C-alpha positions as CSV (number, residue, x, y, z in Angstrom):
1,M,18.8,-1.3,42.8
2,P,15.0,-0.8,42.8
3,S,13.1,-1.8,39.6
4,S,11.4,0.9,37.7
5,S,8.8,0.7,34.9
6,V,9.1,2.6,31.6
7,Q,6.0,4.2,30.3
8,S,5.4,4.3,26.6
9,D,5.1,7.8,25.0
10,F,3.0,6.3,22.2
11,I,0.0,4.1,23.1
12,V,-2.0,2.1,20.6
13,P,-5.4,1.0,21.7
14,A,-4.6,-2.6,20.9
15,A,-7.8,-4.0,22.4
16,L,-9.8,-2.4,19.5
17,F,-7.8,-4.4,17.0
18,A,-8.2,-7.8,18.7
19,P,-10.4,-10.2,16.8
20,V,-12.5,-10.8,19.9
21,A,-13.5,-7.1,19.8
22,I,-15.4,-7.6,16.6
23,P,-19.1,-7.7,17.2
24,P,-20.7,-11.0,15.9
25,T,-23.0,-9.2,13.6
26,S,-20.2,-7.5,11.7
27,P,-19.0,-10.5,9.5
28,D,-22.6,-11.5,8.9
29,L,-23.5,-8.1,7.5
30,D,-20.3,-8.1,5.3
31,N,-21.3,-11.5,3.9
32,A,-24.9,-10.3,3.3
33,I,-23.7,-7.3,1.3
34,K,-21.3,-9.4,-0.7
35,A,-24.1,-11.9,-1.5
36,A,-26.4,-9.1,-2.6
37,M,-23.8,-7.6,-4.9
38,A,-22.4,-11.0,-6.2
39,N,-24.6,-11.1,-9.3
40,T,-24.3,-7.4,-10.2
41,P,-22.0,-6.4,-13.2
42,K,-18.5,-5.3,-12.4
43,W,-17.5,-1.8,-13.7
44,Q,-14.3,-3.2,-15.3
45,E,-16.5,-5.6,-17.3
46,I,-19.2,-3.2,-18.6
47,G,-17.2,0.1,-18.4
48,I,-17.5,3.1,-16.1
49,S,-20.1,4.9,-18.1
50,K,-22.5,2.0,-18.2
51,Y,-21.9,1.3,-14.5
52,R,-22.7,4.9,-13.6
53,E,-25.9,4.7,-15.8
54,M,-27.1,1.6,-14.0
55,W,-26.3,3.2,-10.6
56,E,-28.4,6.2,-11.5
57,N,-31.2,4.1,-12.8
58,G,-31.5,2.1,-9.5
59,E,-30.3,-1.2,-11.0
60,F,-28.2,-2.3,-8.0
61,P,-29.5,-4.0,-4.8
62,V,-27.8,-1.3,-2.7
63,Q,-28.9,2.2,-3.8
64,P,-28.6,5.7,-2.3
65,V,-31.8,7.5,-1.3
66,R,-32.2,10.9,-2.9
67,L,-34.2,13.4,-0.8
68,N,-36.8,15.8,-2.2
69,C,-35.7,18.4,0.3
70,A,-32.3,18.6,-1.2
71,S,-31.7,20.7,-4.3
72,N,-29.2,20.9,-7.1
73,I,-27.1,24.1,-7.4
74,S,-23.9,25.1,-9.3
75,I,-20.8,26.9,-8.2
76,P,-18.7,28.7,-10.8
77,A,-15.3,27.2,-11.5
78,C,-12.2,29.4,-11.7
79,E,-12.1,28.7,-15.4
80,P,-15.4,30.1,-16.8
81,P,-17.9,29.4,-18.3
82,R,-17.7,26.0,-16.6
83,D,-19.8,25.4,-13.5
84,I,-19.4,22.7,-10.8
85,A,-22.6,20.8,-10.0
86,C,-23.4,20.6,-6.3
87,R,-26.0,19.4,-3.9
88,L,-27.5,21.7,-1.3
89,L,-29.1,20.5,2.0
90,K,-30.4,22.8,4.7
91,P,-31.8,22.3,8.2
92,Q,-35.5,21.6,7.9
93,N,-36.6,23.3,11.1
94,G,-36.2,26.8,9.7
95,A,-33.6,27.8,12.4
96,P,-30.6,29.9,11.3
97,A,-27.6,27.9,10.2
98,K,-24.7,27.6,12.6
99,G,-22.2,26.9,9.8
100,L,-21.6,25.4,6.4
101,F,-20.2,21.9,5.7
102,M,-18.5,21.4,2.3
103,H,-18.9,17.7,1.6
104,I,-16.8,15.7,-0.9
105,H,-18.2,12.3,-1.9
106,G,-16.4,9.1,-2.3
107,G,-16.4,6.6,-5.2
108,G,-12.8,5.9,-6.1
109,W,-12.5,9.3,-7.9
110,S,-14.5,7.8,-10.8
111,M,-18.0,7.0,-9.5
112,G,-20.7,8.4,-7.3
113,G,-22.1,11.9,-7.1
114,P,-23.1,14.7,-4.7
115,G,-26.6,13.3,-4.2
116,D,-25.5,9.8,-3.1
117,Q,-25.2,10.8,0.6
118,D,-28.4,12.7,1.0
119,S,-29.7,10.7,3.9
120,W,-26.8,11.0,6.4
121,L,-26.0,14.5,5.2
122,Q,-29.5,15.7,5.9
123,G,-29.2,14.1,9.3
124,I,-26.2,16.3,10.0
125,A,-28.0,19.3,8.6
126,D,-30.9,18.8,10.9
127,T,-29.1,17.6,14.0
128,A,-26.2,20.1,13.9
129,G,-27.9,23.0,12.2
130,L,-25.5,23.1,9.2
131,V,-26.0,24.0,5.6
132,I,-24.3,21.4,3.5
133,V,-22.9,21.8,0.0
134,S,-21.8,18.5,-1.6
135,V,-19.4,19.0,-4.5
136,G,-19.9,17.2,-7.8
137,Y,-16.3,17.2,-8.9
138,R,-15.2,15.9,-12.3
139,L,-14.6,12.2,-12.4
140,A,-11.9,9.9,-13.9
141,P,-11.2,8.5,-16.4
142,E,-12.8,11.2,-18.5
143,H,-11.2,13.8,-16.2
144,P,-8.1,12.3,-14.5
145,S,-6.2,14.1,-11.8
146,P,-5.8,17.0,-11.1
147,A,-9.3,17.8,-12.4
148,G,-11.4,16.5,-9.5
149,G,-9.1,18.1,-6.9
150,E,-9.2,21.4,-8.7
151,D,-13.0,21.4,-8.6
152,C,-12.9,21.0,-4.9
153,F,-10.3,23.8,-4.6
154,D,-12.5,26.1,-6.6
155,A,-15.6,25.2,-4.6
156,A,-13.8,25.9,-1.3
157,E,-12.5,29.2,-2.5
158,W,-15.9,30.3,-3.8
159,L,-17.5,29.3,-0.5
160,I,-14.9,31.2,1.5
161,L,-15.9,34.4,-0.4
162,N,-19.6,33.8,-0.9
163,A,-21.1,31.4,1.6
164,R,-22.2,34.0,4.1
165,Q,-24.1,36.0,1.5
166,R,-25.5,33.0,-0.5
167,F,-26.3,30.6,2.3
168,G,-26.3,32.6,5.5
169,A,-23.3,30.8,7.1
170,E,-19.5,30.8,6.8
171,L,-17.6,27.8,5.5
172,T,-17.0,25.9,8.8
173,F,-16.2,22.2,7.9
174,I,-14.8,20.3,5.0
175,G,-15.0,16.6,4.9
176,G,-15.7,13.4,2.9
177,E,-15.5,9.7,2.8
178,S,-12.9,7.4,1.1
179,A,-11.7,9.2,-2.0
180,G,-13.6,12.2,-0.6
181,G,-11.4,12.1,2.5
182,H,-8.4,12.2,0.2
183,L,-9.7,15.2,-1.7
184,T,-10.6,16.9,1.6
185,L,-7.0,16.8,2.8
186,L,-5.7,18.0,-0.6
187,T,-8.2,20.9,-0.4
188,A,-7.2,21.8,3.1
189,L,-3.5,21.8,2.3
190,H,-4.2,23.8,-0.9
191,L,-5.9,26.5,1.1
192,L,-3.1,26.6,3.7
193,S,-0.5,27.0,1.0
194,H,-2.4,29.5,-1.2
195,E,-0.5,32.5,-2.6
196,K,-3.5,34.7,-1.7
197,P,-3.8,35.7,2.0
198,K,-7.6,35.7,1.9
199,F,-7.5,31.9,1.3
200,R,-4.2,31.1,3.1
201,D,-5.2,32.8,6.3
202,F,-8.8,31.6,6.3
203,K,-9.6,29.8,9.5
204,L,-11.7,26.7,9.1
205,T,-13.2,27.1,12.6
206,G,-15.0,23.7,12.6
207,G,-12.4,21.5,11.0
208,L,-12.0,18.5,8.8
209,I,-14.2,15.4,8.8
210,L,-12.1,12.5,7.4
211,L,-14.0,9.3,7.0
212,F,-11.9,6.2,6.1
213,G,-9.8,8.2,3.6
214,A,-7.0,7.2,1.3
215,Y,-3.9,9.3,2.1
216,D,-1.1,7.2,0.4
217,L,-2.1,6.3,-3.1
218,G,1.1,4.3,-3.4
219,Y,-0.4,1.9,-0.8
220,T,0.0,1.6,2.9
221,P,0.7,-1.9,4.4
222,S,-3.0,-2.5,5.2
223,Q,-3.8,-1.8,1.5
224,I,-1.1,-4.2,0.4
225,H,-2.1,-7.0,2.8
226,H,-5.8,-6.6,1.7
227,R,-4.9,-6.9,-2.0
228,Q,-2.7,-10.0,-1.3
229,A,-5.6,-11.6,0.6
230,L,-8.1,-10.9,-2.2
231,K,-5.7,-12.3,-4.8
232,K,-5.1,-15.4,-2.8
233,A,-8.9,-15.9,-2.5
234,G,-9.3,-15.3,-6.3
235,D,-11.3,-12.1,-5.7
236,D,-11.1,-9.7,-8.6
237,D,-11.8,-6.7,-6.2
238,A,-8.0,-6.6,-5.8
239,V,-7.6,-5.7,-9.4
240,K,-10.6,-3.3,-9.3
241,E,-9.1,-1.2,-6.5
242,Q,-5.8,-0.9,-8.3
243,Q,-7.5,0.1,-11.5
244,L,-9.5,2.8,-9.9
245,V,-6.3,4.5,-8.6
246,K,-4.8,4.2,-12.1
247,L,-7.9,5.7,-13.7
248,Y,-7.5,8.7,-11.4
249,Q,-3.7,8.9,-11.7
250,P,-2.9,7.2,-15.1
251,N,0.7,8.6,-15.5
252,V,2.1,8.1,-12.0
253,V,4.8,5.5,-11.3
254,G,7.5,4.8,-8.8
255,D,8.3,7.5,-6.2
256,A,6.0,9.9,-7.9
257,W,3.2,8.4,-5.7
258,K,4.9,10.1,-2.8
259,N,4.3,13.5,-4.1
260,P,2.2,15.2,-1.4
261,K,-0.1,16.6,-4.1
262,I,-1.0,13.0,-4.9
263,S,-0.6,11.3,-1.5
264,P,-1.1,13.8,1.3
265,L,0.5,11.5,3.9
266,Y,3.8,12.7,2.5
267,A,3.1,16.4,3.1
268,N,5.5,18.2,5.4
269,L,3.0,19.3,8.0
270,E,5.7,21.0,10.0
271,E,5.4,23.8,7.5
272,Y,2.1,24.8,9.1
273,R,3.4,25.0,12.7
274,N,2.7,28.3,14.3
275,P,5.6,30.6,15.5
276,D,5.0,29.5,19.1
277,G,6.6,26.2,18.1
278,I,3.7,24.3,19.7
279,S,0.4,24.8,17.9
280,S,-0.4,24.5,14.2
281,R,-2.3,26.3,11.5
282,L,-3.8,22.9,10.5
283,P,-7.5,22.7,11.4
284,P,-8.8,20.3,14.0
285,A,-9.7,17.0,12.4
286,L,-12.0,14.0,13.0
287,F,-10.7,10.6,11.7
288,I,-13.0,7.6,11.6
289,V,-12.2,4.1,10.4
290,G,-13.1,0.5,11.0
291,T,-10.4,-2.0,11.9
292,K,-11.1,-4.3,8.9
293,D,-11.0,-1.4,6.4
294,F,-8.2,-1.8,3.9
295,L,-7.5,1.9,4.5
296,V,-7.1,1.6,8.2
297,D,-3.3,2.3,8.1
298,D,-4.0,5.5,6.1
299,T,-6.0,6.8,9.0
300,I,-3.6,5.6,11.7
301,F,-0.6,7.1,9.9
302,M,-2.2,10.4,8.9
303,S,-3.8,11.1,12.2
304,A,-0.5,10.5,14.0
305,K,1.3,12.9,11.7
306,W,-1.5,15.4,12.2
307,Q,-1.0,15.4,16.0
308,M,2.8,15.3,15.7
309,A,2.6,18.6,13.8
310,G,0.8,20.2,16.7
311,A,-2.7,20.0,15.3
312,Q,-5.8,18.6,17.1
313,A,-7.2,15.3,16.1
314,V,-10.0,13.1,17.3
315,V,-9.4,9.5,16.1
316,K,-12.3,7.0,16.4
317,I,-11.6,3.4,15.5
318,F,-14.4,0.8,15.4
319,P,-13.7,-3.0,15.7
320,G,-14.9,-4.9,12.7
321,P,-16.3,-2.7,9.9
322,T,-14.8,-2.9,6.5
323,H,-14.7,0.0,4.0
324,G,-17.7,2.4,4.2
325,L,-18.4,2.3,7.9
326,I,-21.1,5.0,8.0
327,S,-23.0,3.6,5.0
328,F,-23.9,0.4,6.9
329,P,-27.4,0.1,8.4
330,P,-27.1,1.4,12.0
331,D,-29.8,-1.1,13.2
332,K,-27.7,-4.0,11.9
333,M,-24.2,-2.7,12.7
334,P,-23.9,-0.8,16.1
335,S,-20.5,0.6,15.1
336,A,-22.2,2.5,12.2
337,K,-24.5,4.1,14.7
338,A,-21.6,4.8,17.0
339,G,-19.6,6.3,14.1
340,M,-22.4,8.7,13.3
341,E,-22.7,9.6,17.0
342,S,-19.0,10.4,17.1
343,L,-19.4,12.6,14.0
344,F,-22.3,14.5,15.5
345,A,-20.4,14.9,18.8
346,F,-17.3,16.3,17.0
347,I,-19.4,18.8,15.0
348,E,-21.2,20.0,18.1
349,S,-18.0,20.3,20.1
350,R,-16.4,22.4,17.3
351,L,-19.4,24.6,17.0
352,A,-19.2,25.3,20.7
353,A,-15.5,26.0,20.7
């Protein structure tokens, strides 16, 4: 009987995960960043408020660059008279905007702000011709879940109704990094499940930009293995990561972590499949992650589920980078440059679709 080969229906790009695929500069840069931050205070030692104050005052060796061309605006929350502070960036060439990108910043749900990503967001605005609104959602522990997510929901709903008149472009993309990727998915699923048709049926024509996000707050295997390695090495970052999640979700225990409103990985995405039984109401999505990121499994699992439900996904995996791929200097880490190029290419392809 002639032999026959069996072809796999699910192919993992194993070469990307091989240690030999990691560029030699990647570990050197990681070590340099760790050395630069080694003598800085830990938030769990000085408290979140003091840590944020030091960050805003430029007292850390790694600091965001705030651009003069960006401006601060506010969006009304659904519960007046409270407003949501946001950051506005526009293309600097004066050309009409091709769309609007609602950005949600990272920072473990408890740190950071809408002005922390001015540099790369302005690059997107200029290169892709997008207006960008970065949302300053409420932070934990002063405002634990669901406060931050609700601010993102409110901002998205307001932009759906007002972006064209206010900024000259429709809401086209929603995206963010790390905790911002998590809140991006919660926002997208909130809109798709909305009781009001004007939000439920809104088509996000560009899609989602999901950068090394956290999609299972009860921990995927890569998160667990990362924490185990840190504890073995005596690194208190393992404790820090766990505490950040607990600041955001202080009352969640056990199987409650699998609630899809907490961990979107557990959402039943089949609910969004179209009547044709093939395609999906889920928007196209770009997933980006580094192979040494402790959230790598979150991206692998979530992007697979996205495609299994009939939605489009572009998944870009870069050998070597730890958490925060796009924030690394592109001249010192080629994968950071390649990650941004992938992001630009996705945006341009979606705008042309």
